[in-house]
NUDO-513961 format. One record per atom (N, C-alpha, C): residue in three letters; x, y, z. Coordinates in pm, whole numbers, plus 50000, padded with zeros to 5 digits. Example, Ala and Ser with C-alpha at 12.3 -4.5 7.8 and 13.67 -1.06 7.14 Angstrom:
<recs>
Ala513194943150780 Ala512304955050780 Ala513204967050780 Ser512854977550708 Ser513674989450714 Ser512905000350787 
</recs>
This chain:
<recs>
Unk859587114626980 Unk859767100426949 Unk858587095626867 Unk858847089726752 Unk857787084926665 Unk857557070126685 Unk856307066326696 Unk855937052126708 Unk855177048326582 Unk855637038426510 Unk854957034126388 Unk853647027226422 Unk852597030726350 Unk851287024826374 Unk850627021426243 Unk849567014026251 Unk848797010126133 Unk847467017426132 Unk846927019926012 Unk845617026026001 Unk844497015726014 Unk844847003126025 Unk843836992526032 Unk843106993026165 Unk841836988926168 Unk841106988226295 Unk841826979126393 Unk841646981826519 Unk842356974426623 Unk841846960226637 Unk842766950826619 Unk842426936826647 Unk842336934526797 Unk843026942926874 Unk843026941827020 Unk841616943827075 Unk840946954427031 Unk839596957127079 Unk838616946327036 Unk838906939526926 Unk838016928926877 Unk837996916926970 Unk838976915927061 Unk839036904527153 Unk838336907327285 Unk837716918927299 Unk837096922627426 Unk835946913127461 Unk835936908727586 Unk834866900527640 Unk834096908927743 Unk832956903927786 Unk832136910927886 Unk831816901728003 Unk831796907528123 Unk831436899828241 Unk830816909128345 Unk829796904128416 Unk829216911628527 Unk830166910928646 Unk830496922628701 Unk831426923228813 Unk831046934928901 Unk830546932229020 Unk830136942929109 Unk828996951029050 Unk829196964029036 Unk828166973028984 Unk828156973728832 Unk829086966828770 Unk829336968828628 Unk829216956128545 Unk828966958128417 Unk829256948028316 Unk830536952928249 Unk831626946028274 Unk832956950928236 Unk833386945228102 Unk833876954028016 Unk834546949827894 Unk836026948327923 Unk836606937127882 Unk838006934527917 Unk838646925327814 Unk839946926627800 Unk840746917227722 Unk841306906927819 Unk841256894327780 Unk841786883227860 Unk842696875227767 Unk843996876927783 Unk844956870827691 Unk845936861927767 Unk846446851927697 Unk847416842927758 Unk846766830527816 Unk847586821527872 Unk847066808927925 Unk846146811128045 Unk845016804428045 Unk844036806228153 Unk844596802328289 Unk845576793228291 Unk846146788728418 Unk847466795628450 Unk847806806028373 Unk849036813328399 Unk848876823028514 Unk849986827428574 Unk849896837728677 Unk849266850328618 Unk848406856728696 Unk847586867628642 Unk848266881228656 Unk847996889628556 Unk848396903628556 Unk847166911828521 Unk846876922228599 Unk845766931328570 Unk846366945028540 Unk846056950428423 Unk846626963128378 Unk845516973428362 Unk845706985128422 Unk844656995228434 Unk845067008128364 Unk844187012928276 Unk844487025128202 Unk844067037528281 Unk844327049128224 Unk843987061728289 Unk843087070328203 Unk843027083128238 Unk842227093028165 Unk843167102728095 Unk842897106427971 Unk841857100927882 Unk842477090927784 Unk842597078727829 Unk843217067927752 Unk842287055827759 Unk842757044327713 Unk841927032327724 Unk842807019927714 Unk842197008627687 Unk842926995827689 Unk844056995327587 Unk844007003527482 Unk845047003127379 Unk846407007627431 Unk846427013927547 Unk847727017327607 Unk848567004827632 Unk847906993327643 Unk848606980827674 Unk848656971127556 Unk848256975627441 Unk848176966427327 Unk849516959727297 Unk850616967127309 Unk851936961327280 Unk852606955427404 Unk852056957927521 Unk852566951927644 Unk852086937427657 Unk850816935227623 Unk850186922327645 Unk850946910727582 Unk851316911227453 Unk852016899627395 Unk853376896927458 Unk854016907127510 Unk855296905127577 Unk855126897127705 Unk853986898827772 Unk853726891527896 Unk853156877627870 Unk852256876527773 Unk851696863327744 Unk852776853827691 Unk853766859427623 Unk854876851127573 Unk855676845027686 Unk855576851127805 Unk856256845827923 Unk855336837328010 Unk854146834227957 Unk853236825228026 Unk852236831928117 Unk852116845028112 Unk851176852028199 Unk849796853128136 Unk848786852828221 Unk847426856128181 Unk847236871028209 Unk846876878728108 Unk846816893228121 Unk845386898128102 Unk844896905528200 Unk843546911128198 Unk843666926328183 Unk842996931928083 Unk843026946428061 Unk841586951428049 Unk841026957028156 Unk839626961428151 Unk839476976028108 Unk838336978928047 Unk837896992728035 Unk837406997228173 Unk837887008628220 Unk837387014028347 Unk835927018128333 Unk835257020128446 Unk833887025528442 Unk833897038628363 Unk832947039728270 Unk832877051728188 Unk833677051128059 Unk834207039528027 Unk835037038127906 Unk834607025727826 Unk834747026927694 Unk834577015527608 Unk833257008327626 Unk833326995127638 Unk832116986927647 Unk831676984127790 Unk832366989727889 Unk831946988128028 Unk830696996328055 Unk829716990228117 Unk828446996728146 Unk828016993928290 Unk827277003328347 Unk826657000928478 Unk825476991228459 Unk825326982228554 Unk824226972628547 Unk822876979128572 Unk822866990228647 Unk821626996928679 Unk821697011628640 Unk820627016528582 Unk820537030828551 Unk820487039228678 Unk820127033028790 Unk819967040228916 Unk821277042028994 Unk822327035028951 Unk823607036029023 Unk824227049729001 Unk824677055829110 Unk825337068729102 Unk826627067429021 Unk826837076528930 Unk828047076228844 Unk829197082428921 Unk829837074028999 Unk830827078229097 Unk832247076129042 Unk833057086729046 Unk834437085529001 Unk835457086129112 Unk835037084829238 Unk836017086029347 Unk836947074029350 Unk838117075929410 Unk839187066029401 Unk838797052429461 Unk838067052329571 Unk837697039629634 Unk836787031429544 Unk835867038029475 Unk834947030929386 Unk835687024529270 Unk836637031929212 Unk837407026629100 Unk838267014729143 Unk838847015529261 Unk839667004429309 Unk838826992029338 Unk837646994129395 Unk836776982629421 Unk836306975929293 Unk836236983629184 Unk835926977429055 Unk836956966829018 Unk838216969429054 Unk839286959829023 Unk839096947029104 Unk838816948629232 Unk838586936929318 Unk837366929029269 Unk836296936129232 Unk835096929329184 Unk835376921629055 Unk836196927328967 Unk836536920228843 Unk837366907828872 Unk838336909028960 Unk839136897328997 Unk838246886529057 Unk837296890429141 Unk836366880629199 Unk835546873829091 Unk835026881728997 Unk834186876128892 Unk834956866428803 Unk836246869328783 Unk837086860628699 Unk837746849528780 Unk837446849028909 Unk837986839029001 Unk839526839629004 Unk840036851829007 Unk841476854129018 Unk841766857829163 Unk842486849129232 Unk842766851429374 Unk843756862829394 Unk844786863029310 Unk845816873329324 Unk846456875929189 Unk847066887529176 Unk847636891529048 Unk848696902129069 Unk849556903528972 Unk850396915428962 Unk849486926328906 Unk849506937928967 Unk848626948828923 Unk849486960528879 Unk849176965728760 Unk849936976928708 Unk849026987428649 Unk849526999828644 Unk848717010228585 Unk849447023428573 Unk848787032828506 Unk849277046528496 Unk848077055828511 Unk848347068128555 Unk847307078028572 Unk846237072428668 Unk844937073528634 Unk843907067928722 Unk844217053328756 Unk844717046028658 Unk844997031828677 Unk846087029328779 Unk847097038228783 Unk848147036728884 Unk847587039029023 Unk846697048729035 Unk846077051229166 Unk845297038929213 Unk844507033129124 Unk843747021029161 Unk844687009629195 Unk845757008029120 Unk846726997429148 Unk847376999629284 Unk847737012029314 Unk848297015229447 Unk847327011429558 Unk846057014629538 Unk845057011929641 Unk844876996929663 Unk844806989429555 Unk844696974829568 Unk845886969429645 Unk847086974129610 Unk848296969229678 Unk848306973229825 Unk847806985129857 Unk847846990029994 Unk846786983630084 Unk845566982430032 Unk844446977830115 Unk844156962930104 Unk844526956829993 Unk844296942529972 Unk845596935729929 Unk846626936330010 Unk847926930729970 Unk847876915829940 Unk846896908830001 Unk846776894429974 Unk846296891729831 Unk845766901929764 Unk845296900429626 Unk846346905229525 Unk847456910729573 Unk848426917229486 Unk849816911129506 Unk850296904229404 Unk851616897929410 Unk852746907529380 Unk852416918429315 Unk853416928329277 Unk852726940329218 Unk853406951629218 Unk852826964229174 Unk853776971229077 Unk853216976228967 Unk853946985328878 Unk853096997828864 Unk853627009128911 Unk852857021528914 Unk853637032728847 Unk853117037728737 Unk853707049328672 Unk853407061628756 Unk854407069628781 Unk854327081628865 Unk854127078429013 Unk854357065729049 Unk854507062229189 Unk853267061429273 Unk853317067729388 Unk852257066929489 Unk851267078129465 Unk850067074629420 Unk849077084629380 Unk847827084629467 Unk847837077029576 Unk846697077029667 Unk846547090829729 Unk845327096129728 Unk845097109529780 Unk843897110029872 Unk843417122129895 Unk842237124129978 Unk841657137829945 Unk840397139729981 Unk839787152829961 Unk840477163430046 Unk840897159730165 Unk841567169530252 Unk842877174230188 Unk843647164730135 Unk844887168530068 Unk844617177129946 Unk843487174529879 Unk843137182129761 Unk842777196529788 Unk842547199829915 Unk842217213629951 Unk843447222629962 Unk844617216529972 Unk845837224329994 Unk846257231429865 Unk846447244529869 Unk846867251729750 Unk848307248429712 Unk848597249129584 Unk849937246529531 Unk850517259629478 Unk851817260229457 Unk852397272129392 Unk851767274229255 Unk851737286529207 Unk851017289629083 Unk851397280928963 Unk852677278228944 Unk853067270028829 Unk852497255928839 Unk852447250728961 Unk851877237428981 Unk850367237528960 Unk849707248029007 Unk848267249128987 Unk847937249928838 Unk848767256728762 Unk848537258228618 Unk848477244728548 Unk849267235128595 Unk849247221828534 Unk847907214828551 Unk847147218928651 Unk845837212828677 Unk844697221028619 Unk844967228628515 Unk843957237628458 Unk842667230428426 Unk842747218028375 Unk841527210828334 Unk840677207028454 Unk841317204828570 Unk840567201628690 Unk839687213428732 Unk840227225328719 Unk839437237228754 Unk838357239928649 Unk838657237028524 Unk837657238128417 Unk836497228628443 Unk836817216428482 Unk835787206528510 Unk834947210028633 Unk835447219028715 Unk834697223128834 Unk833507232028799 Unk833437236428674 Unk832357245228630 Unk831377237628540 Unk830157242628532 Unk829197236528440 Unk829597239028295 Unk830267250328270 Unk830827252628136 Unk831817241428101 Unk832617237328199 Unk833577226728177 Unk832907213428147 Unk831847210428221 Unk831117198028194 Unk830557198228051 Unk829937209328014 Unk829357210327881 Unk830437210027774 Unk831547216727802 Unk832637217027704 Unk833267203527682 Unk833457196127791 Unk834037182727776 Unk833057173527703 Unk831787174827734 Unk830797166627665 Unk830767169327515 Unk830917181927478 Unk830837185827337 Unk832127183127262 Unk833267185027329 Unk834567184427261 Unk835477173727322 Unk834917162527363 Unk835747152927437 Unk836917147727355 Unk836747145627222 Unk837867141027141 Unk838957151727131 Unk838537163927104 Unk839517174727094 Unk840227176927228 Unk839467175627335 Unk840027177227468 Unk841057166327496 Unk840687153927467 Unk841597142727492 Unk842877143927409 Unk842737147927284 Unk843927149227200 Unk844857160027253 Unk844287171027303 Unk845097181427364 Unk845847176127486 Unk845157168627571 Unk845807162827689 Unk846927153427647 Unk846697145127546 Unk847737136127497 Unk848987144027457 Unk848777155027385 Unk849917162827336 Unk850657169727449 Unk849917174927546 Unk850557181527660 Unk851287171327747 Unk850657160027772 Unk851197150027864 Unk852357142127805 Unk852397141127673 Unk853467133627605 Unk853977141927488 Unk854697152827516 Unk855057162327412 Unk855987156827304 Unk856677145927332 Unk857607140327234 Unk857077127627168 Unk855857123527204 Unk855237111727143 Unk854497115927017 Unk854977111826902 Unk854407115826774 Unk853367105626730 Unk852247104926803 Unk851197095326770 Unk850427100226647 Unk849877090926571 Unk849117094726452 Unk847627094426482 Unk846817099026386 Unk845377100026406 Unk844737086426431 Unk845227076126361 Unk844647062826378 Unk844857057726521 Unk846047060126575 Unk846327056026712 Unk845387063026809 Unk845217076126790 Unk844327083526879 Unk842887078726866 Unk842407076926744 Unk841007073226723 Unk840677059626781 Unk841637050526782 Unk841377037326841 Unk841017038626988 Unk841667047827058 Unk841347050027199 Unk840147059327216 Unk840047069427130 Unk838997079627146 Unk837597073627135 Unk837477062627062 Unk836167056127050 Unk835627052227186 Unk836507049427282 Unk836047045127415 Unk835417056527494 Unk835677069027452 Unk835107080527522 Unk833647082927484 Unk833147075327386 Unk831737076327348 Unk830827069027447 Unk831417062427545 Unk830647055927651 Unk829657066027711 Unk828397062027732 Unk827387071627781 Unk827667077227919 Unk828517070627997 Unk828827075328131 Unk830187082228142 Unk830877083528029 Unk832247088528033 Unk832357102428094 Unk831547111628048 Unk831637125428096 Unk831297126128244 Unk830247119328284 Unk829817119628425 Unk830917114428517 Unk831567103428478 Unk832617097728561 Unk833817106928568 Unk834257112328455 Unk835417121128453 Unk835177133728537 Unk834017139828518 Unk833707152028592 Unk833627149328741 Unk832957138428779 Unk832847135428922 Unk834207132528983 Unk835057125428911 Unk836387122128962 Unk837137134729003 Unk837187144428914 Unk837977156428943 Unk837277165729041 Unk835957166429038 Unk835257174629137 Unk835377168529276 Unk835317155229284 Unk835447148629414 Unk836807151629476 Unk837847151429395 Unk839187153929448 Unk839287167629515 Unk838587177429460 Unk838637191029514 Unk837617193229625 Unk836837182929658 Unk835807184429759 Unk834587191929710 Unk834427192829579 Unk833297199929520 Unk832127190629489 Unk832337177729503 Unk831277167829484 Unk831417157229592 Unk830297152629643 Unk830307142129745 Unk830537128529681 Unk831117119729761 Unk831167105829721 Unk829947098629774 Unk830087085629798 Unk828997077729856 Unk829437072729993 Unk828497072830086 Unk828847069430224 Unk829377055130236 Unk828987046330146 Unk829457032530156 Unk830967031330135 Unk831587041830080 Unk833037041830060 Unk833777049830167 Unk833057055230264 Unk833677064230361 Unk834797057630441 Unk834597045130481 Unk835627038430560 Unk836877036130478 Unk836717032130353 Unk837877030330266 Unk838587043630244 Unk837827054230224 Unk838447067230203 Unk839177071930329 Unk838647068430444 Unk839327072030569 Unk840697065130575 Unk840737052330539 Unk841997045130538 Unk842977051030436 Unk842457054730320 Unk843317060130215 Unk843857073830252 Unk843047081630324 Unk843477094930366 Unk844667094330462 Unk844857082830525 Unk845997081130616 Unk847297078130540 Unk847207076430409 Unk848407073730329 Unk849037060330359 Unk848297049230345 Unk848837036230383 Unk850097032530305 Unk851027026230376 Unk852277021630315 Unk851997009130233 Unk852717007730124 Unk852576996030036 Unk853736986530062 Unk853396974130099 Unk854416964430138 Unk854716954030031 Unk853866952929928 Unk854096942829826 Unk855286947029739 Unk855936937529670 Unk857026941329578 Unk856526951529476 Unk857276962329459 Unk856786973329376 Unk857906979529293 Unk857526983629174 Unk858406991429087 Unk857627003529040 Unk858207015229057 Unk857597027329005 Unk858387032028884 Unk857657037928790 Unk858237042328664 Unk857887056928638 Unk858757063728566 Unk858477077328522 Unk859137079428387 Unk858497087528304 Unk859097091128177 Unk859817104428189 Unk860917105828116 Unk861687118128127 Unk861027130028058 Unk859927127427983 Unk859217138127915 Unk857737138427953 Unk857437134528076 Unk856057134528123 Unk855607148928145 Unk854667153528063 Unk854177167228074 Unk852967168828163 Unk852477157828219 Unk851337158328311 Unk851827160728453 Unk850957165928541 Unk851367167528681 Unk851777154128741 Unk852917153828807 Unk853367141428871 Unk854357144728982 Unk854367136629087 Unk855287139329198 Unk856717135029165 Unk857667141129233 Unk859047136829221 Unk859197123229290 Unk859947114029233 Unk860087100729295 Unk860577101129439 Unk861377110929475 Unk861877111729612 Unk860757114529711 Unk859627119929662 Unk858527123429751 Unk857737111329798 Unk857837100229723 Unk857027088629759 Unk857827075929787 Unk859127076529777 Unk859927064329797 Unk859657057929933 Unk859407066230035 Unk859157061030169 Unk857817054330186 Unk856977055030084 Unk855657048630091 Unk855717033730056 Unk856897028930019 Unk857047014829979 Unk857997008130077 Unk857466998430152 Unk858256992230259 Unk858806978630221 Unk858346972930109 Unk858836960030065 Unk859946961529962 Unk860166950929884 Unk861146951729775 Unk860696962529677 Unk861566972229653 Unk861126984029578 Unk862266989729495 Unk861926994329375 Unk862877001829295 Unk862127011729208 Unk862827022229169 Unk862267032229077 Unk863197033528957 Unk862597035728843 Unk863397038528724 Unk862717049428641 Unk863517058828595 Unk863057069228505 Unk863527065828365 Unk862587065028272 Unk862907061128135 Unk863277073328053 Unk864367072127980 Unk864847083027896 Unk864457080827751 Unk864597091427673 Unk864297090227530 Unk863007097027489 Unk862527106527571 Unk861317113627536 Unk860047106427572 Unk860067098427678 Unk858897090627719 Unk857977099527802 Unk856707099827765 Unk855747108427831 Unk854847101127928 Unk853627106527943 Unk852697102028046 Unk852097088328017 Unk851827085627891 Unk851217072827852 Unk852317062427835 Unk853007059927944 Unk854247052127939 Unk854097038027883 Unk853057030527918 Unk852967016927862 Unk852877016627710 Unk852217026427651 Unk852087026727506 Unk853347032427440 Unk854017041427508 Unk855207047627452 Unk856457039027473 Unk856477031127580 Unk857637022727612 Unk857167009127660 Unk856517001327572 Unk855906988627617 Unk856916978427670 Unk858106978027610 Unk859086968127656 Unk859516971127800 Unk859756983827828 Unk860186987527964 Unk859076984828065 Unk857836987628027 Unk856736985028120 Unk856596969928144 Unk856666962028037 Unk856546947428052 Unk857696941928137 Unk858896947028116 Unk860036942528197 Unk859796945328346 Unk859186956728375 Unk858906960128515 Unk857876950628574 Unk856856947028496 Unk855856937428543 Unk856526924128575 Unk857366919428485 Unk858036906628506 Unk858926907128630 Unk859626918128648 Unk860506919228764 Unk859706920328893 Unk858626928028891 Unk857806929229012 Unk857226915829052 Unk856936907528953 Unk856406894428980 Unk857446883829012 Unk858716887929004 Unk859776878729042 Unk860326870228930 Unk859916872928804 Unk860416864728693 Unk861196873028591 Unk861546885228628 Unk862266893828535 Unk863756893128557 Unk864426903828508 Unk865886904128513 Unk866386905128657 
</recs>
């Protein structure tokens, strides 16, 4: 599937604002009416805020205020202190979302995401349901634990996680640091085999990987999952709760692309994790892993429906 793009620099990135939130100075897009119902959209690895560039105007046109932050280790987001541990564990990333909402004085929001962003959105919905009016999660329920990460998978499934095992080595850390653009482009092609993105589209996102903390966050994230790197004790209680696989009760819609080449669970495996109003839809037409960028209308429709104002 070909998506037409422009070679012009991104006007979307030019709207990025900065705010101190928790441990970070966060770069984020804030679009739409300031008094509109809030939507927070979270990107994954190795992607960035441009995954939502075409989603945002569809939501602001319906009166929503849309917040799209760079995650820790991406774009213009920076740690406030050089002494802060560069932690990529799931609890830390989810708390970044809560801290940003607090800093922006947003009491509650519809939260959506894919890849790392879907995991953070799931966690916010599960642990802070009073802050989440609705959930849109690509590939469904992605909350995990180090204990679950220890379980071996069948060989074909393990093969899909080749980069995780590469990152477990110092060669992998050095290789990702040296070839992060080439690495990211390879992941894009594997994860979205039918998405015919052009170089300009890739470069708009790849610039965010020049963040000085990007490699450290990515490597720690994947090593932590395998139990090869420690997290921080201040997150232990949250991780204990997450390891129990908490059920999500807020209104939720899960999405999947019919051409997602990245590791992802079957929807039947997680349907029971949603106890409130819930639906799943698989998008056809060669839609891959970067679903919001490949199918922005479908993603925006899901946000509107999860929030109660859609079809």
